Biotite code that builds the C-alpha atoms (Angstrom):
import biotite.structure as struc

atoms = struc.array([
    struc.Atom([7.460, 4.651, -27.540], chain_id="A", res_id=1, res_name="MET", atom_name="CA", element="C"),
    struc.Atom([4.748, 3.413, -24.905], chain_id="A", res_id=2, res_name="ARG", atom_name="CA", element="C"),
    struc.Atom([1.327, 5.067, -24.438], chain_id="A", res_id=3, res_name="THR", atom_name="CA", element="C"),
    struc.Atom([-0.184, 3.425, -21.740], chain_id="A", res_id=4, res_name="LYS", atom_name="CA", element="C"),
    struc.Atom([1.394, 1.875, -18.684], chain_id="A", res_id=5, res_name="VAL", atom_name="CA", element="C"),
    struc.Atom([-0.312, 0.418, -15.791], chain_id="A", res_id=6, res_name="GLU", atom_name="CA", element="C"),
    struc.Atom([1.120, 0.524, -11.476], chain_id="A", res_id=7, res_name="ASN", atom_name="CA", element="C"),
    struc.Atom([-0.539, -1.202, -8.407], chain_id="A", res_id=8, res_name="GLY", atom_name="CA", element="C"),
    struc.Atom([0.415, -2.307, -5.341], chain_id="A", res_id=9, res_name="ASN", atom_name="CA", element="C"),
    struc.Atom([-0.634, -4.258, -2.609], chain_id="A", res_id=10, res_name="SER", atom_name="CA", element="C"),
    struc.Atom([-0.336, -4.155, 0.961], chain_id="A", res_id=11, res_name="PHE", atom_name="CA", element="C"),
    struc.Atom([-1.168, -6.449, 3.979], chain_id="A", res_id=12, res_name="LYS", atom_name="CA", element="C"),
    struc.Atom([-0.833, -3.948, 6.768], chain_id="A", res_id=13, res_name="MET", atom_name="CA", element="C"),
    struc.Atom([-0.547, -5.566, 10.623], chain_id="A", res_id=14, res_name="TYR", atom_name="CA", element="C"),
    struc.Atom([-2.539, -4.195, 13.789], chain_id="A", res_id=15, res_name="PHE", atom_name="CA", element="C"),
    struc.Atom([0.572, -4.673, 16.266], chain_id="A", res_id=16, res_name="MET", atom_name="CA", element="C"),
    struc.Atom([0.641, -4.596, 20.662], chain_id="A", res_id=17, res_name="HIS", atom_name="CA", element="C"),
    struc.Atom([3.770, -5.201, 23.181], chain_id="A", res_id=18, res_name="ARG", atom_name="CA", element="C"),
    struc.Atom([2.701, -5.145, 26.337], chain_id="A", res_id=19, res_name="PRO", atom_name="CA", element="C"),
    struc.Atom([4.470, -4.298, 28.963], chain_id="A", res_id=20, res_name="PRO", atom_name="CA", element="C"),
    struc.Atom([7.711, -6.480, 30.706], chain_id="A", res_id=21, res_name="GLY", atom_name="CA", element="C"),
    struc.Atom([10.926, -7.294, 30.027], chain_id="A", res_id=22, res_name="THR", atom_name="CA", element="C"),
    struc.Atom([10.244, -10.362, 28.039], chain_id="A", res_id=23, res_name="PHE", atom_name="CA", element="C"),
    struc.Atom([7.064, -9.159, 25.897], chain_id="A", res_id=24, res_name="SER", atom_name="CA", element="C"),
    struc.Atom([7.741, -9.145, 22.277], chain_id="A", res_id=25, res_name="ILE", atom_name="CA", element="C"),
    struc.Atom([5.377, -7.415, 19.186], chain_id="A", res_id=26, res_name="TRP", atom_name="CA", element="C"),
    struc.Atom([1.911, -9.817, 18.691], chain_id="A", res_id=27, res_name="VAL", atom_name="CA", element="C"),
    struc.Atom([0.136, -8.976, 16.184], chain_id="A", res_id=28, res_name="THR", atom_name="CA", element="C"),
    struc.Atom([-3.949, -7.873, 17.115], chain_id="A", res_id=29, res_name="LEU", atom_name="CA", element="C"),
    struc.Atom([-5.090, -8.054, 13.236], chain_id="A", res_id=30, res_name="GLY", atom_name="CA", element="C"),
    struc.Atom([-4.494, -7.073, 9.479], chain_id="A", res_id=31, res_name="THR", atom_name="CA", element="C"),
    struc.Atom([-6.222, -5.441, 7.024], chain_id="A", res_id=32, res_name="VAL", atom_name="CA", element="C"),
    struc.Atom([-5.005, -6.211, 3.551], chain_id="A", res_id=33, res_name="THR", atom_name="CA", element="C"),
    struc.Atom([-5.570, -3.433, 0.877], chain_id="A", res_id=34, res_name="TRP", atom_name="CA", element="C"),
    struc.Atom([-3.630, -2.665, -2.902], chain_id="A", res_id=35, res_name="PHE", atom_name="CA", element="C"),
    struc.Atom([-4.222, 0.132, -4.981], chain_id="A", res_id=36, res_name="TRP", atom_name="CA", element="C"),
    struc.Atom([-3.523, -0.100, -9.498], chain_id="A", res_id=37, res_name="SER", atom_name="CA", element="C"),
    struc.Atom([-3.493, 3.074, -11.652], chain_id="A", res_id=38, res_name="ALA", atom_name="CA", element="C"),
    struc.Atom([-3.956, 2.867, -16.344], chain_id="A", res_id=39, res_name="TYR", atom_name="CA", element="C"),
    struc.Atom([-2.725, 6.556, -17.589], chain_id="A", res_id=40, res_name="ALA", atom_name="CA", element="C"),
    struc.Atom([-2.074, 6.779, -21.359], chain_id="A", res_id=41, res_name="ASP", atom_name="CA", element="C"),
    struc.Atom([0.088, 9.186, -23.566], chain_id="A", res_id=42, res_name="LYS", atom_name="CA", element="C"),
    struc.Atom([-2.659, 12.285, -24.645], chain_id="A", res_id=43, res_name="THR", atom_name="CA", element="C"),
    struc.Atom([-0.124, 14.182, -27.873], chain_id="A", res_id=44, res_name="GLY", atom_name="CA", element="C"),
    struc.Atom([1.247, 16.934, -25.534], chain_id="A", res_id=45, res_name="ALA", atom_name="CA", element="C"),
    struc.Atom([4.916, 15.820, -24.343], chain_id="A", res_id=46, res_name="PRO", atom_name="CA", element="C"),
    struc.Atom([5.833, 14.490, -21.593], chain_id="A", res_id=47, res_name="ASN", atom_name="CA", element="C"),
    struc.Atom([2.122, 14.938, -20.517], chain_id="A", res_id=48, res_name="GLU", atom_name="CA", element="C"),
    struc.Atom([-0.824, 11.465, -19.394], chain_id="A", res_id=49, res_name="TRP", atom_name="CA", element="C"),
    struc.Atom([-3.791, 11.664, -18.472], chain_id="A", res_id=50, res_name="ARG", atom_name="CA", element="C"),
    struc.Atom([-4.927, 9.559, -15.550], chain_id="A", res_id=51, res_name="LEU", atom_name="CA", element="C"),
    struc.Atom([-7.753, 7.008, -17.263], chain_id="A", res_id=52, res_name="SER", atom_name="CA", element="C"),
    struc.Atom([-8.300, 4.244, -14.551], chain_id="A", res_id=53, res_name="GLU", atom_name="CA", element="C"),
    struc.Atom([-8.126, 4.200, -10.808], chain_id="A", res_id=54, res_name="ARG", atom_name="CA", element="C"),
    struc.Atom([-8.622, 2.101, -7.816], chain_id="A", res_id=55, res_name="ARG", atom_name="CA", element="C"),
    struc.Atom([-8.367, 1.757, -3.729], chain_id="A", res_id=56, res_name="ILE", atom_name="CA", element="C"),
    struc.Atom([-9.554, -0.147, -1.833], chain_id="A", res_id=57, res_name="ASP", atom_name="CA", element="C"),
    struc.Atom([-10.442, 0.767, 0.660], chain_id="A", res_id=58, res_name="GLN", atom_name="CA", element="C"),
    struc.Atom([-9.954, -1.375, 4.003], chain_id="A", res_id=59, res_name="PRO", atom_name="CA", element="C"),
    struc.Atom([-12.302, 1.294, 6.474], chain_id="A", res_id=60, res_name="ALA", atom_name="CA", element="C"),
    struc.Atom([-15.108, -0.334, 4.713], chain_id="A", res_id=61, res_name="LYS", atom_name="CA", element="C"),
    struc.Atom([-13.680, -3.949, 5.916], chain_id="A", res_id=62, res_name="ARG", atom_name="CA", element="C"),
    struc.Atom([-13.563, -5.515, 9.279], chain_id="A", res_id=63, res_name="THR", atom_name="CA", element="C"),
    struc.Atom([-10.060, -6.952, 8.369], chain_id="A", res_id=64, res_name="GLY", atom_name="CA", element="C"),
    struc.Atom([-8.849, -10.503, 9.626], chain_id="A", res_id=65, res_name="ASN", atom_name="CA", element="C"),
    struc.Atom([-8.159, -10.509, 13.253], chain_id="A", res_id=66, res_name="THR", atom_name="CA", element="C"),
    struc.Atom([-7.991, -14.606, 13.291], chain_id="A", res_id=67, res_name="THR", atom_name="CA", element="C"),
    struc.Atom([-3.460, -13.816, 11.548], chain_id="A", res_id=68, res_name="ASP", atom_name="CA", element="C"),
    struc.Atom([-1.740, -13.463, 14.503], chain_id="A", res_id=69, res_name="ARG", atom_name="CA", element="C"),
    struc.Atom([1.206, -14.512, 12.132], chain_id="A", res_id=70, res_name="THR", atom_name="CA", element="C"),
    struc.Atom([4.248, -12.154, 12.603], chain_id="A", res_id=71, res_name="LEU", atom_name="CA", element="C"),
    struc.Atom([4.957, -9.458, 9.825], chain_id="A", res_id=72, res_name="PRO", atom_name="CA", element="C"),
    struc.Atom([7.960, -9.918, 7.643], chain_id="A", res_id=73, res_name="ILE", atom_name="CA", element="C"),
    struc.Atom([9.762, -7.080, 5.754], chain_id="A", res_id=74, res_name="TRP", atom_name="CA", element="C"),
    struc.Atom([11.275, -7.088, 2.718], chain_id="A", res_id=75, res_name="SER", atom_name="CA", element="C"),
    struc.Atom([12.249, -2.824, 2.957], chain_id="A", res_id=76, res_name="ALA", atom_name="CA", element="C"),
    struc.Atom([12.756, 0.151, 5.221], chain_id="A", res_id=77, res_name="ASN", atom_name="CA", element="C"),
    struc.Atom([10.117, 3.025, 4.518], chain_id="A", res_id=78, res_name="GLY", atom_name="CA", element="C"),
    struc.Atom([13.492, 5.312, 5.271], chain_id="A", res_id=79, res_name="ASN", atom_name="CA", element="C"),
    struc.Atom([14.645, 3.469, 2.410], chain_id="A", res_id=80, res_name="GLU", atom_name="CA", element="C"),
    struc.Atom([12.044, 4.106, 0.329], chain_id="A", res_id=81, res_name="THR", atom_name="CA", element="C"),
    struc.Atom([12.499, 6.943, -2.441], chain_id="A", res_id=82, res_name="HIS", atom_name="CA", element="C"),
    struc.Atom([9.124, 9.209, -1.873], chain_id="A", res_id=83, res_name="TRP", atom_name="CA", element="C"),
    struc.Atom([8.510, 11.640, -5.056], chain_id="A", res_id=84, res_name="VAL", atom_name="CA", element="C"),
    struc.Atom([5.793, 14.232, -3.514], chain_id="A", res_id=85, res_name="GLU", atom_name="CA", element="C"),
    struc.Atom([2.109, 13.864, -6.715], chain_id="A", res_id=86, res_name="VAL", atom_name="CA", element="C"),
    struc.Atom([-0.029, 16.775, -6.725], chain_id="A", res_id=87, res_name="ARG", atom_name="CA", element="C"),
    struc.Atom([-3.031, 16.742, -8.308], chain_id="A", res_id=88, res_name="ASN", atom_name="CA", element="C"),
    struc.Atom([-4.221, 13.556, -9.456], chain_id="A", res_id=89, res_name="ILE", atom_name="CA", element="C"),
])
């Protein structure tokens, strides 16, 4: 039986702009990379877990990369994601 779990993800956000015009395409103005991670420990109660550590790298405190002009490549569509609401973290 597991007594500790760990999870996290990293993300690269693209700031995009599409100039006016018939043949214009979306272009990258810059990017911000950020991540989150969390650890939880099983308590003595059945199906009860306690968050023992969490970390979020907040992009608002950073300037981001304004020279990154790469175009994004998506591996999934946000509409295809199963979202679960989490409360009281």
